[in-house]
C-alpha positions as CSV (number, residue, x, y, z in Angstrom):
1,X,119.0,59.7,16.6
2,X,117.2,56.6,15.1
3,X,119.2,53.5,14.9
4,X,119.9,52.1,11.3
5,X,117.8,49.0,12.2
6,X,115.0,51.2,13.1
7,X,115.4,53.3,10.0
8,X,114.9,50.1,7.7
9,X,112.1,49.0,9.7
10,X,110.1,52.2,9.1
11,X,111.3,52.6,5.4
12,X,110.1,48.8,5.0
13,X,106.7,49.5,6.5
14,X,106.1,52.8,4.4
15,X,107.2,50.7,1.2
16,X,104.7,48.1,2.2
17,X,101.6,50.3,2.2
18,X,102.4,52.6,-0.5
19,X,103.1,49.7,-3.1
20,X,100.1,49.9,-5.8
21,X,99.0,47.0,-7.9
22,X,101.5,46.3,-10.8
23,X,98.6,45.0,-12.7
24,X,96.8,48.6,-12.9
25,X,96.1,49.2,-16.6
26,X,94.1,52.5,-15.9
27,X,94.6,55.2,-13.4
28,X,91.9,57.9,-13.4
29,X,93.7,61.4,-12.3
30,X,91.0,63.4,-10.2
31,X,91.3,67.2,-9.5
32,X,92.5,68.6,-6.5
33,X,90.2,68.4,-3.4
34,X,90.0,70.2,-0.1
35,X,89.2,68.7,3.2
36,X,88.3,70.7,6.4
37,X,88.1,68.7,9.8
38,X,87.5,69.7,13.3
39,X,88.8,67.6,16.3
40,X,87.5,67.8,19.6
41,X,88.0,65.8,22.9
42,X,86.3,65.9,26.0
43,X,88.6,64.2,28.8
44,X,86.3,63.0,31.9
45,X,88.9,61.4,33.9
46,X,92.2,59.4,33.3
47,X,90.5,56.5,32.1
48,X,87.5,57.8,29.9
49,X,86.9,60.5,27.2
50,X,84.5,61.5,24.4
51,X,85.9,62.2,21.2
52,X,84.0,63.8,17.9
53,X,85.2,64.7,14.3
54,X,83.5,66.7,11.9
55,X,84.6,66.6,8.3
56,X,83.6,68.9,5.5
57,X,85.0,67.7,1.9
58,X,84.6,69.1,-1.5
59,X,85.1,67.4,-4.7
60,X,86.8,70.5,-6.2
61,X,89.6,73.2,-4.8
62,X,87.2,74.8,-2.2
63,X,84.1,74.2,-4.1
64,X,81.4,71.5,-5.0
65,X,80.3,69.8,-2.1
66,X,81.6,66.1,-1.8
67,X,81.2,64.5,1.8
68,X,80.0,65.6,5.0
69,X,81.2,63.4,7.9
70,X,80.4,63.4,11.7
71,X,82.2,60.8,13.7
72,X,81.6,60.7,17.7
73,X,83.4,58.0,19.9
74,X,83.7,56.8,23.6
75,X,87.4,56.0,24.7
76,X,88.8,54.0,27.2
77,X,92.3,54.8,27.9
78,X,94.2,51.5,29.0
79,X,97.1,53.1,29.4
80,X,98.9,56.5,29.0
81,X,99.8,55.4,25.5
82,X,97.0,53.1,24.5
83,X,93.3,53.6,24.1
84,X,90.5,51.5,22.8
85,X,87.4,53.5,21.3
86,X,83.9,52.1,20.3
87,X,82.3,54.9,17.8
88,X,79.7,55.8,15.1
89,X,80.2,57.7,11.6
90,X,77.6,59.4,9.9
91,X,78.6,60.0,6.1
92,X,76.6,62.2,3.4
93,X,78.0,61.8,0.1
94,X,77.2,64.3,-2.8
95,X,78.3,63.1,-6.4
96,X,80.7,64.9,-8.4
97,X,79.6,66.8,-11.5
98,X,81.1,64.1,-13.8
99,X,79.5,61.2,-11.9
100,X,77.2,58.6,-13.8
101,X,74.6,58.9,-11.3
102,X,73.8,62.2,-10.1
103,X,72.2,61.3,-6.9
104,X,73.3,62.1,-2.8
105,X,74.1,58.7,-1.0
106,X,74.6,58.1,2.8
107,X,76.7,56.0,5.0
108,X,76.1,54.8,8.7
109,X,78.9,52.9,10.2
110,X,79.9,51.6,13.8
111,X,83.4,50.8,14.5
112,X,86.1,49.5,17.1
113,X,89.7,50.9,17.1
114,X,92.8,50.6,19.1
115,X,95.4,53.4,18.9
116,X,98.7,52.9,20.5
117,X,102.0,54.8,20.4
118,X,105.3,54.8,21.5
119,X,108.6,56.8,20.8
120,X,111.9,56.3,19.3
121,X,114.2,59.3,20.5
122,X,112.2,62.4,19.2
123,X,109.7,60.7,16.9
124,X,106.2,59.8,18.2
125,X,105.0,56.8,16.4
126,X,101.4,55.9,16.2
127,X,99.5,52.8,15.4
128,X,95.7,52.9,14.7
129,X,93.7,49.7,13.7
130,X,90.0,50.3,12.9
131,X,87.2,47.8,12.3
132,X,84.2,49.2,10.6
133,X,80.8,47.6,9.9
134,X,79.0,49.6,7.1
135,X,75.5,50.5,5.9
136,X,75.9,52.2,2.5
137,X,73.0,53.2,0.6
138,X,72.1,51.2,-2.3
139,X,71.6,53.1,-5.4
140,X,69.2,51.6,-7.9
141,X,67.2,52.4,-10.9
142,X,63.5,51.5,-11.0
143,X,63.4,51.8,-14.9
144,X,62.5,55.8,-14.9
145,X,64.5,57.2,-12.1
146,X,67.5,56.6,-9.7
147,X,66.9,56.2,-6.3
148,X,68.5,55.0,-2.8
149,X,66.6,51.8,-2.1
150,X,67.6,50.3,1.4
151,X,71.3,49.5,2.5
152,X,74.3,47.3,1.5
153,X,76.3,45.9,4.6
154,X,80.1,45.4,4.2
155,X,82.9,45.2,6.7
156,X,86.2,47.2,6.3
157,X,89.5,47.0,7.9
158,X,91.9,50.1,8.4
159,X,95.3,50.6,9.7
160,X,97.1,54.0,10.0
161,X,101.3,54.3,10.7
162,X,101.8,57.9,11.6
163,X,104.9,59.7,12.5
164,X,105.3,63.1,13.9
165,X,108.1,65.3,15.6
166,X,108.4,68.6,16.9
167,X,110.9,70.7,15.1
168,X,110.6,74.1,16.9
169,X,109.9,75.0,20.5
170,X,109.2,78.7,21.4
171,X,110.5,80.9,24.0
172,X,106.9,80.4,26.0
173,X,107.4,76.5,26.2
174,X,104.0,76.1,25.0
175,X,103.9,76.8,21.1
176,X,105.7,74.3,19.1
177,X,106.2,73.8,15.6
178,X,105.9,70.1,14.2
179,X,105.7,67.9,11.5
180,X,103.5,64.9,10.8
181,X,103.1,62.1,8.1
182,X,101.0,59.1,8.0
183,X,100.1,56.2,5.7
184,X,96.9,54.4,5.9
185,X,95.7,51.0,4.3
186,X,92.1,50.4,3.5
187,X,90.7,46.7,3.1
188,X,87.6,45.3,2.2
189,X,86.5,42.2,4.4
190,X,83.9,39.3,3.9
191,X,81.1,38.5,6.4
192,X,83.7,36.9,8.6
193,X,86.0,39.6,8.6
194,X,88.6,37.5,6.2
195,X,90.3,40.5,3.9
196,X,88.8,40.3,0.1
197,X,90.5,43.0,-1.7
198,X,92.6,46.3,-1.3
199,X,90.3,49.3,-1.6
200,X,92.4,52.7,-0.7
201,X,95.7,53.9,0.2
202,X,96.4,57.3,2.1
203,X,99.7,58.8,2.2
204,X,99.9,62.3,3.9
205,X,102.6,64.9,4.9
206,X,101.9,67.9,6.7
207,X,103.2,70.6,9.3
208,X,101.4,72.1,12.2
209,X,101.6,74.2,15.1
210,X,100.7,73.5,18.7
211,X,99.5,76.6,20.7
212,X,98.9,74.6,24.0
213,X,98.5,71.2,25.1
214,X,94.8,71.1,24.1
215,X,94.9,73.2,20.7
216,X,96.7,72.5,17.4
217,X,96.2,73.7,13.9
218,X,97.8,71.7,11.3
219,X,98.1,71.9,7.2
220,X,99.0,69.0,4.9
221,X,98.9,67.5,1.5
222,X,97.3,63.8,0.9
223,X,97.3,61.4,-2.1
224,X,94.6,59.1,-2.2
225,X,94.8,55.8,-4.4
226,X,91.7,54.0,-4.5
227,X,90.2,50.7,-6.3
228,X,87.4,51.3,-8.7
229,X,87.0,48.1,-10.5
230,X,89.3,45.5,-12.0
231,X,92.4,47.1,-13.4
232,X,91.0,50.4,-12.9
233,X,91.8,52.8,-10.0
234,X,91.9,56.5,-9.0
235,X,94.3,59.0,-7.9
236,X,93.2,62.1,-6.1
237,X,95.4,65.0,-4.7
238,X,94.1,66.7,-1.6
239,X,94.9,69.7,0.6
240,X,93.7,69.1,4.5
241,X,93.4,71.6,6.9
242,X,92.6,70.3,10.5
243,X,92.1,72.0,13.8
244,X,92.2,70.2,17.2
245,X,90.8,71.4,20.2
246,X,90.5,69.3,23.3
247,X,88.8,70.1,26.5
248,X,88.8,68.5,30.1
249,X,86.3,68.1,33.1
250,X,87.2,70.2,36.1
């Protein structure tokens, strides 16, 4: 059981990351979106692994292409519960039907990440800190047409707090049901990596099944709250399906 002190700490953390600006004057409600994710990791030895993510994201419920994302990384395991990763992301972004500029765009970014976990009773708690260096296509108009002209460089910091717990174990001792929740805060930075503005918040709740130590399936719901412009934000409901399949070198 969680102590009363730990419960209060976790409550304060979640409250901190789910607070939205009280000065917001307008919130745009978007349609329900669906995101599909495949996560793979190849463990080379006790210190090194290679990970890849593939994300297919829609702007509507199982329709209208939104984003396609590929994110490989190299991971160094500092301890059993802590690792450092260096990775790259490619993101192809298609506009929603109601966007003003109907033009595909892209992003390249490289990132460094520290992930560490600990246990409180039967709860697993993970903290993920990611520093991103981004090159995003510059959407412009040459007077006659819209086009992508070069890239804009920026920095962004992300912090994710995840809490998960197994809730049922089958007789074979391998298959388990679990619940999972996370909150992630996104912050834009200047060239010196100092924070400049809140840009996005993700709040997720889901459940899944662990078939064995290398295979998981998870379904969940996420609310995305995103900064658009001064005093204008968007709220997006998202259904997520995630498949995790890991491998080991013999």
